[in-house]
Backbone bond lengths (Angstrom), bond angles and torsions (degrees), N, CA, C in turn:
res aa  C-N    CA-C-N  psi(-1)  N-CA   C-N-CA  omega(-1)  CA-C   N-CA-C  phi
1 M - - - 1.468 - - 1.526 110.04 -
2 R 1.283 115.59 128.03 1.490 120.07 178.72 1.457 111.24 -83.69
3 S 1.309 112.32 145.37 1.481 117.49 175.57 1.486 114.28 -76.03
4 P 1.310 121.00 157.00 1.437 123.75 -177.31 1.599 109.73 -63.51
5 L 1.231 117.28 -25.93 1.489 118.81 -178.86 1.427 113.78 -101.09
6 S 1.373 118.54 16.96 1.474 120.16 -173.83 1.551 110.74 -76.59
7 C 1.347 117.79 -11.29 1.419 117.40 177.85 1.542 112.77 -64.70
8 F 1.323 115.00 -20.95 1.501 119.38 178.63 1.552 111.57 -86.73
9 Q 1.324 118.40 -6.11 1.410 121.08 -173.30 1.553 113.09 -87.43
10 R 1.270 121.16 -15.80 1.444 125.45 -177.95 1.506 115.70 -89.60
11 R 1.337 117.23 -17.77 1.407 122.42 -178.95 1.511 112.80 -130.38
12 P 1.301 118.44 168.16 1.453 118.40 -179.16 1.561 108.21 -64.45
13 C 1.311 113.00 152.17 1.496 117.98 -177.47 1.528 107.90 -75.58
14 L 1.366 116.25 110.04 1.430 121.07 -174.84 1.542 112.06 -96.42
15 I 1.342 114.36 -13.15 1.470 120.96 -175.17 1.517 109.24 -115.34
16 Q 1.309 114.12 164.21 1.447 117.01 170.73 1.434 111.59 -77.48
17 T 1.353 118.12 128.55 1.433 121.13 -177.53 1.555 112.55 -87.99
18 G 1.339 114.64 -10.06 1.440 118.63 178.76 1.539 113.83 -56.44
19 P 1.372 116.21 -56.23 1.457 117.18 179.24 1.561 112.58 -62.80
20 L 1.357 117.31 -34.14 1.455 120.33 177.47 1.548 109.42 -61.15
21 L 1.321 116.79 -46.56 1.465 121.37 -177.63 1.491 111.57 -65.39
22 Q 1.388 115.21 -39.95 1.470 120.18 177.14 1.549 108.49 -59.93
23 F 1.320 116.42 -49.63 1.493 120.35 -175.77 1.504 110.64 -64.22
24 A 1.352 119.10 -36.93 1.411 123.31 178.94 1.563 109.10 -65.57
25 T 1.316 117.16 -39.72 1.463 120.93 177.41 1.516 110.62 -62.29
26 W 1.346 118.45 -43.24 1.447 121.10 175.46 1.510 113.82 -61.59
27 I 1.338 118.38 -36.53 1.425 124.55 176.49 1.522 109.53 -62.54
28 L 1.360 116.60 -44.75 1.457 119.01 176.14 1.501 112.07 -57.75
29 L 1.274 118.51 -45.97 1.473 123.29 179.74 1.539 110.90 -61.82
30 A 1.319 116.05 -40.39 1.477 119.35 -179.01 1.517 109.77 -67.39
31 L 1.340 116.14 -38.56 1.507 118.64 177.98 1.483 110.54 -63.42
32 E 1.317 117.98 -37.54 1.533 120.44 -179.56 1.462 108.18 -68.39
33 F 1.312 123.67 -40.96 1.448 123.61 179.21 1.538 111.67 -70.60
34 A 1.341 118.57 -37.14 1.402 119.86 176.60 1.563 114.10 -62.87
35 L 1.324 111.13 -38.74 1.529 116.82 179.45 1.529 106.78 -70.45
36 A 1.296 119.43 -39.64 1.527 118.83 176.94 1.535 110.69 -65.87
37 A 1.247 120.91 -35.43 1.466 123.09 177.22 1.543 109.52 -64.41
38 D 1.340 117.03 -42.04 1.429 119.56 176.47 1.446 116.06 -63.28
39 L 1.346 115.50 -37.42 1.464 123.50 179.40 1.567 108.69 -66.47
40 V 1.278 117.76 -44.56 1.451 122.79 179.65 1.556 109.43 -65.07
41 R 1.250 118.92 -44.47 1.422 124.22 -178.75 1.582 110.31 -63.56
42 T 1.343 116.10 -39.98 1.431 118.95 177.27 1.525 111.74 -72.69
43 A 1.318 118.45 -32.69 1.446 121.13 179.90 1.478 111.86 -67.08
44 V 1.339 118.39 -30.73 1.422 122.63 -177.47 1.506 112.95 -70.21
45 A 1.333 119.09 -47.72 1.450 123.52 -178.55 1.533 108.56 -140.67
46 P 1.389 115.80 79.47 1.476 114.89 -176.20 1.456 112.96 -83.98
47 T 1.326 116.17 139.67 1.442 123.41 168.09 1.554 105.77 -127.03
48 W 1.274 117.21 163.46 1.483 120.95 -177.24 1.519 108.40 -61.07
49 D 1.336 118.90 -35.98 1.427 122.36 179.15 1.500 112.73 -66.32
50 D 1.350 113.70 -40.00 1.458 117.53 179.01 1.570 112.63 -68.97
51 I 1.329 112.48 -36.73 1.518 117.45 179.96 1.506 110.72 -67.75
52 S 1.401 117.98 -37.25 1.404 119.64 178.75 1.516 113.91 -70.22
53 K 1.363 115.21 -35.80 1.443 122.74 176.76 1.531 110.58 -66.48
54 L 1.344 114.43 -38.49 1.493 120.38 178.08 1.533 112.24 -64.59
55 A 1.395 111.25 -42.82 1.461 115.20 -179.95 1.572 111.15 -61.18
56 V 1.353 118.72 -39.71 1.429 119.26 -176.89 1.565 109.39 -73.65
57 I 1.365 116.07 -37.74 1.455 119.13 178.10 1.539 109.49 -66.22
58 A 1.280 117.82 -41.40 1.482 120.36 -176.38 1.541 108.35 -66.16
59 T 1.326 116.70 -38.64 1.440 117.94 179.69 1.545 112.91 -65.00
60 I 1.264 114.39 -44.57 1.474 122.22 179.68 1.550 109.11 -63.33
61 R 1.277 117.74 -47.13 1.465 121.22 -177.88 1.486 111.48 -69.03
62 T 1.367 117.69 -33.67 1.422 121.13 174.65 1.557 112.74 -64.99
63 M 1.311 116.38 -41.31 1.496 120.14 179.03 1.534 107.37 -66.36
64 L 1.367 117.98 -47.44 1.504 118.51 176.64 1.421 112.62 -54.17
65 N 1.311 115.27 -48.23 1.481 121.66 -178.40 1.536 111.73 -59.84
66 Y 1.324 117.40 -41.62 1.441 120.22 -179.23 1.577 112.77 -66.03
67 F 1.318 112.67 -47.00 1.464 115.43 -178.36 1.569 113.01 -69.86
68 L 1.321 114.83 -35.70 1.474 118.52 178.90 1.532 109.71 -67.00
69 A 1.350 115.59 -42.94 1.475 118.77 177.16 1.539 110.94 -62.18
70 K 1.307 118.34 -38.36 1.463 122.48 179.67 1.520 107.87 -64.74
71 D 1.320 119.07 -44.22 1.461 120.04 177.53 1.500 112.40 -62.98
72 I 1.353 115.46 -42.64 1.450 117.74 178.90 1.534 111.56 -59.90
73 A 1.293 116.87 -43.97 1.499 119.36 177.89 1.493 111.81 -63.76
74 D 1.380 118.13 -41.39 1.479 118.88 -178.35 1.562 108.89 -64.90
75 F 1.323 117.86 -42.08 1.478 118.98 -177.23 1.529 112.10 -74.30
76 S 1.324 115.81 -30.11 1.464 119.78 176.10 1.543 108.81 -66.36
77 A 1.323 116.80 -44.22 1.402 119.52 -179.32 1.499 112.45 -68.20
78 A 1.322 119.56 -35.07 1.424 123.29 176.82 1.484 111.00 -72.19
79 K 1.275 119.85 -31.85 1.460 124.12 176.44 1.517 111.28 -65.54
80 Q 1.302 113.28 -41.90 1.496 120.02 -178.06 1.542 111.23 -75.03
81 S 1.304 119.09 -31.39 1.441 122.58 -173.77 1.607 108.12 -82.26
82 A 1.297 118.12 -69.09 1.484 119.63 -171.14 1.493 112.07 -132.67
83 G 1.312 120.17 -8.43 1.405 121.75 -179.98 1.532 114.90 86.61
84 T 1.368 114.15 4.61 1.445 117.86 -179.66 1.533 108.86 -108.14
85 P 1.344 117.52 150.46 1.469 119.88 179.92 1.510 110.88 -63.67
86 P 1.331 114.39 150.52 1.527 118.66 177.66 1.483 112.89 -68.13
87 P 1.343 118.10 154.10 1.474 119.25 177.40 1.493 108.42 -70.25
88 G 1.319 115.70 151.35 1.456 118.47 -176.62 1.449 112.73 -152.89
């Protein structure tokens, strides 16, 4: 499975990755808050339909969060070491 930021891994880094990393970090934070909001909404008035939808949404968001955090860590490490994208 290719990472969302893998398009930058095949060629030299022609853009500044700082704003990209900052934006990705904000996306991670937004995903966390959205998941928390869904949990609170389901806790207030749970039905089996809501619980099943929450389970699917939580799984998808957790996967997105994991892979985005992994890309952020890879690009941060590459930025600190040599400024080139990590191999992938």
